[in-house]
C-alpha positions as CSV (number, residue, x, y, z in Angstrom):
1,X,20.6,9.7,17.2
2,X,19.5,10.3,13.9
3,X,15.2,11.7,13.4
4,X,12.8,9.7,11.5
5,X,9.5,11.2,10.3
6,X,6.8,8.6,9.5
7,X,4.2,9.5,6.7
8,X,1.0,8.7,6.5
9,X,-2.0,9.4,4.2
10,X,-5.6,8.8,5.1
11,X,-9.0,8.7,3.8
12,X,-12.2,7.4,6.5
13,X,-9.6,5.5,7.9
14,X,-11.1,5.5,11.8
15,X,-11.0,1.4,12.3
16,X,-7.4,1.1,12.0
17,X,-5.4,4.1,12.2
18,X,-5.3,4.2,16.1
19,X,-3.6,0.6,15.7
20,X,-1.0,2.4,12.9
21,X,-0.3,5.5,15.4
22,X,0.1,3.9,18.6
23,X,2.8,1.0,16.9
24,X,5.0,4.4,15.8
25,X,5.4,5.4,19.5
26,X,8.7,5.4,20.1
27,X,10.2,4.8,16.4
28,X,9.2,7.8,14.6
29,X,10.2,11.8,16.4
30,X,7.3,13.3,14.5
31,X,4.5,12.2,12.3
32,X,3.1,13.3,9.4
33,X,-1.0,12.5,8.3
34,X,-2.2,14.1,4.7
35,X,-5.7,13.5,5.3
36,X,-8.4,13.7,2.2
37,X,-11.3,15.6,3.9
38,X,-12.0,12.4,6.3
39,X,-15.5,12.4,6.9
40,X,-15.2,9.7,9.7
41,X,-13.5,10.3,12.9
42,X,-10.2,10.0,11.4
43,X,-8.6,13.4,12.4
44,X,-10.2,13.0,15.9
45,X,-8.1,10.0,16.2
46,X,-5.1,10.9,14.7
47,X,-5.2,14.4,17.2
48,X,-5.1,12.3,20.3
49,X,-1.5,11.1,18.9
50,X,0.0,14.3,18.6
51,X,0.3,14.2,14.9
52,X,0.9,17.0,12.4
53,X,-2.5,16.7,10.4
54,X,-3.0,18.3,7.5
55,X,-5.7,17.9,4.8
56,X,-5.3,17.5,1.0
57,X,-7.1,16.3,-1.8
58,X,-6.4,13.3,-3.1
59,X,-4.5,13.4,-5.6
60,X,-3.6,9.2,-6.5
61,X,-1.5,7.5,-4.1
62,X,1.5,7.8,-5.6
63,X,1.1,11.7,-5.8
64,X,-0.3,12.0,-2.5
65,X,2.6,10.1,-1.0
66,X,4.7,12.9,-3.0
67,X,3.4,15.4,-1.5
68,X,3.0,13.9,2.4
69,X,7.0,13.3,1.5
70,X,7.5,17.5,1.2
71,X,6.0,18.3,4.5
72,X,8.4,15.7,6.5
73,X,11.2,17.7,8.7
74,X,13.4,14.6,8.5
75,X,15.3,13.5,5.4
76,X,14.8,9.8,7.1
77,X,11.3,8.7,6.4
78,X,9.3,5.8,7.3
79,X,6.0,5.4,4.8
80,X,2.9,3.2,6.4
81,X,-0.6,3.0,5.0
82,X,-3.4,3.8,7.9
83,X,-4.4,0.0,7.7
84,X,-0.8,-1.1,8.7
85,X,1.2,-1.3,11.9
86,X,4.8,-2.2,12.8
87,X,5.1,-5.8,14.6
88,X,7.3,-5.7,17.8
89,X,9.7,-7.6,16.0
90,X,10.3,-4.8,13.0
91,X,9.9,-2.1,15.8
92,X,13.5,-3.2,17.1
93,X,14.9,-3.7,13.8
94,X,14.4,0.0,13.1
95,X,15.6,1.3,16.1
96,X,18.6,-0.6,16.0
97,X,19.2,1.0,12.8
98,X,18.6,4.6,13.8
99,X,22.0,4.6,15.5
100,X,24.0,2.6,12.8
101,X,22.0,3.8,9.5
102,X,23.8,2.3,6.5
103,X,21.8,1.9,3.2
104,X,19.3,4.3,1.4
105,X,16.5,2.0,1.8
106,X,15.1,-0.6,4.1
107,X,13.6,-3.8,3.1
108,X,10.8,-5.8,5.3
109,X,8.1,-8.4,4.9
110,X,4.6,-7.3,4.8
111,X,1.9,-10.0,6.3
112,X,-1.7,-9.4,5.3
113,X,-4.4,-10.5,7.4
114,X,-8.0,-11.3,5.8
115,X,-11.2,-11.0,7.8
116,X,-9.2,-12.6,10.9
117,X,-7.2,-14.7,9.2
118,X,-3.0,-14.5,8.6
119,X,-2.7,-15.7,4.9
120,X,0.8,-17.0,4.1
121,X,0.5,-17.5,0.7
122,X,-2.0,-16.4,-2.2
123,X,0.8,-13.8,-3.5
124,X,0.5,-12.3,-0.4
125,X,4.0,-13.4,1.4
126,X,6.2,-12.2,2.0
127,X,5.4,-9.1,0.4
128,X,8.5,-7.4,0.6
129,X,8.1,-3.4,1.1
130,X,10.7,-0.5,0.7
131,X,9.2,1.9,3.3
132,X,12.1,3.4,5.1
133,X,14.2,5.3,3.1
134,X,16.4,8.7,2.5
135,X,13.3,10.8,0.9
136,X,16.4,12.9,-1.0
137,X,17.4,9.6,-2.7
138,X,14.5,8.6,-4.9
139,X,10.5,9.6,-5.0
140,X,7.1,7.5,-4.9
141,X,7.0,6.1,-8.9
142,X,4.9,3.6,-11.1
143,X,1.2,3.7,-11.4
144,X,-1.0,5.7,-9.1
145,X,-2.4,2.5,-8.0
146,X,0.6,0.2,-7.7
147,X,2.8,3.4,-6.5
148,X,6.5,2.0,-5.5
149,X,9.0,4.3,-3.8
150,X,11.7,4.3,-6.8
151,X,15.3,4.7,-5.2
152,X,17.9,6.7,-7.8
153,X,20.4,5.0,-9.6
154,X,24.0,3.8,-7.1
155,X,21.5,3.9,-4.1
156,X,22.0,1.1,-1.4
157,X,19.1,-1.3,0.3
158,X,18.7,-3.6,3.4
159,X,16.7,-5.7,4.8
160,X,15.1,-5.7,8.1
161,X,13.7,-8.5,10.4
162,X,10.1,-8.3,11.4
163,X,7.0,-7.6,9.5
164,X,4.7,-4.8,8.8
165,X,0.9,-6.2,9.9
166,X,-1.7,-5.6,7.3
167,X,-5.5,-4.9,8.0
168,X,-6.1,-4.2,4.0
169,X,-10.1,-5.1,4.0
170,X,-12.6,-5.3,6.9
171,X,-15.0,-7.6,5.5
172,X,-15.6,-10.0,1.9
173,X,-17.7,-6.9,1.1
174,X,-15.4,-4.5,1.5
175,X,-12.7,-6.5,-0.4
176,X,-15.0,-6.8,-3.5
177,X,-16.1,-3.0,-2.8
178,X,-12.2,-1.8,-2.7
179,X,-10.9,-3.9,-5.8
180,X,-14.1,-2.7,-8.0
181,X,-12.5,0.6,-7.0
182,X,-8.9,0.1,-7.9
183,X,-10.1,-1.5,-11.0
184,X,-11.2,1.9,-12.2
185,X,-8.2,3.8,-10.9
186,X,-5.9,1.3,-12.8
187,X,-7.9,1.2,-16.0
188,X,-7.8,4.9,-16.3
189,X,-3.6,4.9,-15.4
190,X,-3.1,2.2,-18.1
191,X,-5.3,4.2,-20.7
192,X,-3.5,7.7,-19.9
193,X,-0.2,5.3,-20.4
194,X,-1.2,4.1,-23.6
195,X,-1.6,0.5,-23.2
196,X,-4.2,-1.4,-25.5
197,X,-6.7,-4.3,-24.9
198,X,-8.2,-6.7,-27.3
199,X,-11.4,-8.2,-26.8
200,X,-9.8,-11.6,-25.6
201,X,-7.3,-9.4,-23.0
202,X,-10.2,-9.1,-20.1
203,X,-10.4,-13.3,-20.0
204,X,-6.8,-14.0,-20.1
205,X,-6.2,-12.0,-17.6
206,X,-8.6,-13.5,-15.2
207,X,-7.6,-16.8,-16.2
208,X,-4.3,-16.3,-15.8
209,X,-4.8,-13.4,-12.8
210,X,-6.5,-17.2,-10.8
211,X,-4.2,-19.4,-12.1
212,X,-1.0,-17.8,-10.9
213,X,-2.4,-16.5,-7.5
214,X,-4.2,-19.8,-6.5
215,X,-2.0,-22.1,-8.0
216,X,1.5,-21.0,-8.4
217,X,1.6,-18.8,-5.8
218,X,-0.2,-21.4,-3.3
219,X,-3.1,-19.7,-2.6
220,X,-4.8,-22.5,-2.3
221,X,-2.8,-23.5,1.1
222,X,-4.8,-20.8,2.6
223,X,-8.0,-22.4,2.2
224,X,-11.7,-21.0,1.9
225,X,-10.1,-17.3,2.1
226,X,-7.2,-18.3,-0.4
227,X,-10.1,-19.1,-2.9
228,X,-12.0,-15.5,-2.1
229,X,-8.6,-13.7,-2.4
230,X,-7.6,-15.4,-5.7
231,X,-11.1,-15.3,-7.4
232,X,-11.5,-11.7,-6.3
233,X,-8.0,-10.3,-7.7
234,X,-9.1,-12.5,-10.8
235,X,-12.2,-10.4,-10.8
236,X,-10.6,-7.1,-10.5
237,X,-8.2,-8.0,-13.0
238,X,-11.1,-8.6,-15.5
239,X,-12.7,-5.6,-14.6
240,X,-10.0,-3.5,-15.3
241,X,-8.7,-4.6,-18.5
242,X,-12.7,-4.7,-19.7
243,X,-12.9,-0.7,-18.5
244,X,-9.6,-0.3,-20.6
245,X,-10.7,-2.1,-23.2
246,X,-13.9,0.4,-23.3
247,X,-11.7,3.6,-23.0
248,X,-9.8,2.2,-26.0
249,X,-12.8,2.3,-27.7
250,X,-14.1,5.7,-26.5
251,X,-16.9,4.2,-24.7
252,X,-15.8,5.4,-21.7
253,X,-16.1,3.6,-18.1
254,X,-19.9,3.7,-17.7
């Protein structure tokens, strides 16, 4: 049976990493964890699951994940974030293809949990992810914030049944804090790429971000949490382009 390496990057993930690692038991033949010098119980929890634990200074999500791939012993890789876990149906789907691997990469849906509620809309589902792949057939690309594994030309993809379960935020405050941090990363990445922002750009993206996620993507059907998700996303859009504008004009983010 072909062997699979599960690869995870971590930083202060004690709230979720145990659930993530438990879901990989019986599916992954080795688990690689690359940690950015966590200060909580992340390493202690990982050690209990007999993972291969490495420390590496955080170099951005894309670059950190590409580094982690170099540590995997097997070419077939299952890449998870620390706040994700395989559903039982997805576990079974992966086990079925281990003996019948037909594609270079496999897509499956990701279902997000927001403060205890599984989100059905708000641009959050089906949120398809390419997370099972041959590492020699591509690499993590795009920006260091919205990284994606990009297969080389001519590669083939399949789809698996079952959801990748995702707990991105432990609270409303955590959501805002992460979006504020991600807006800084996004602005810096856009600036490096030569993108420009006019005085009107932050406002345009604020209103369009909310309208698209709340009305077009039906976030309104997710109730109060749908409104909170969409409004926070709009805030993220505004902050990112506002900081990009400051970088464009040489004022810096602060």
